C-alpha positions as CSV (number, residue, x, y, z in Angstrom):
1,X,90.4,61.4,89.0
2,X,90.1,63.1,92.4
3,X,87.5,65.8,92.9
4,X,89.0,69.2,93.6
5,X,87.9,69.1,97.3
6,X,90.1,66.1,97.8
7,X,93.1,67.5,95.9
8,X,93.4,70.5,98.2
9,X,91.8,71.5,101.5
10,X,88.9,73.9,101.7
11,X,89.2,77.6,102.1
12,X,89.4,77.6,105.9
13,X,92.4,75.3,105.8
14,X,94.2,77.8,103.6
15,X,93.3,80.6,106.0
16,X,94.5,78.5,108.9
17,X,97.8,77.7,107.0
18,X,98.4,81.4,106.5
19,X,97.7,82.2,110.1
20,X,100.0,79.5,111.3
21,X,102.7,80.7,108.9
22,X,102.3,84.3,110.2
23,X,102.6,83.1,113.8
24,X,105.8,81.3,112.8
25,X,107.1,84.5,111.1
26,X,106.8,83.2,107.6
27,X,103.7,85.0,106.4
28,X,102.6,84.3,102.8
29,X,105.8,82.9,101.4
30,X,105.8,80.2,104.1
31,X,102.2,79.3,103.4
32,X,102.8,79.2,99.7
33,X,105.8,76.9,100.1
34,X,103.7,74.6,102.2
35,X,101.0,74.6,99.6
36,X,103.5,73.8,96.8
37,X,105.1,71.1,98.9
38,X,101.7,69.6,99.5
39,X,101.1,69.8,95.7
40,X,104.2,67.8,95.1
41,X,102.8,65.0,97.2
42,X,99.4,65.0,95.4
43,X,101.0,65.5,91.9
44,X,104.1,63.4,91.8
45,X,104.2,63.6,87.9
46,X,104.1,67.4,87.9
47,X,107.1,69.7,88.1
48,X,106.3,72.5,90.5
49,X,108.4,75.5,91.2
50,X,107.9,78.6,93.4
51,X,109.8,81.8,93.3
52,X,109.0,84.5,95.9
53,X,110.8,87.9,95.9
54,X,110.2,90.9,98.2
55,X,108.7,91.5,101.6
56,X,105.2,90.3,102.1
57,X,105.0,90.8,105.9
58,X,102.8,93.9,105.6
59,X,100.1,92.6,103.3
60,X,96.6,92.5,104.6
61,X,95.1,89.1,105.7
62,X,92.6,89.5,102.8
63,X,95.3,89.9,100.2
64,X,97.3,87.1,101.7
65,X,94.3,84.8,101.4
66,X,93.6,85.9,97.8
67,X,97.2,85.2,96.7
68,X,97.2,81.9,98.5
69,X,93.9,80.8,97.0
70,X,95.1,81.7,93.5
71,X,98.0,79.3,93.9
72,X,95.8,76.6,95.5
73,X,93.2,76.9,92.7
74,X,96.0,76.7,90.1
75,X,97.3,73.5,91.7
76,X,93.7,72.1,91.9
77,X,93.3,72.8,88.1
78,X,96.6,71.0,87.4
79,X,95.4,68.0,89.5
80,X,92.1,67.9,87.5
81,X,93.3,68.6,84.0
82,X,97.1,68.2,83.6
83,X,98.6,66.0,86.2
84,X,101.9,65.8,84.4
85,X,102.3,69.6,83.9
86,X,105.1,71.9,84.6
87,X,103.9,74.7,86.9
88,X,105.9,77.8,87.7
89,X,104.7,80.3,90.3
90,X,106.3,83.7,90.6
91,X,105.3,86.1,93.3
92,X,107.1,89.5,93.4
93,X,106.5,92.5,95.6
94,X,108.0,95.9,95.1
95,X,107.1,99.0,97.0
96,X,106.3,100.8,93.8
97,X,104.1,98.1,92.1
98,X,102.6,96.2,95.0
99,X,102.3,92.4,94.6
100,X,102.5,90.6,91.2
101,X,101.8,87.0,90.6
102,X,102.5,84.9,87.5
103,X,101.3,81.3,87.2
104,X,102.3,79.4,84.2
């Protein structure tokens, strides 16, 4: 079993991934897609899906990092405890409600 540090890069790598995505015009959705794509490599027995709806371009860097780390931590937990799991990630942003995330 891999320690969680090996399953996913440390915090600064997540921040760098988000910054690179922002420079490329992808912001949080692009960084999350890359995180899930990396998870598919590390967890070939798991079924991972990502659904993102809404405009995340105006979120603060702090909120971007928090949402990214939630997904990263969920995938780390799957790699530690349930390598054959089905993981569904839904991230929705509406002007009225802000950002909502569901991990299941």
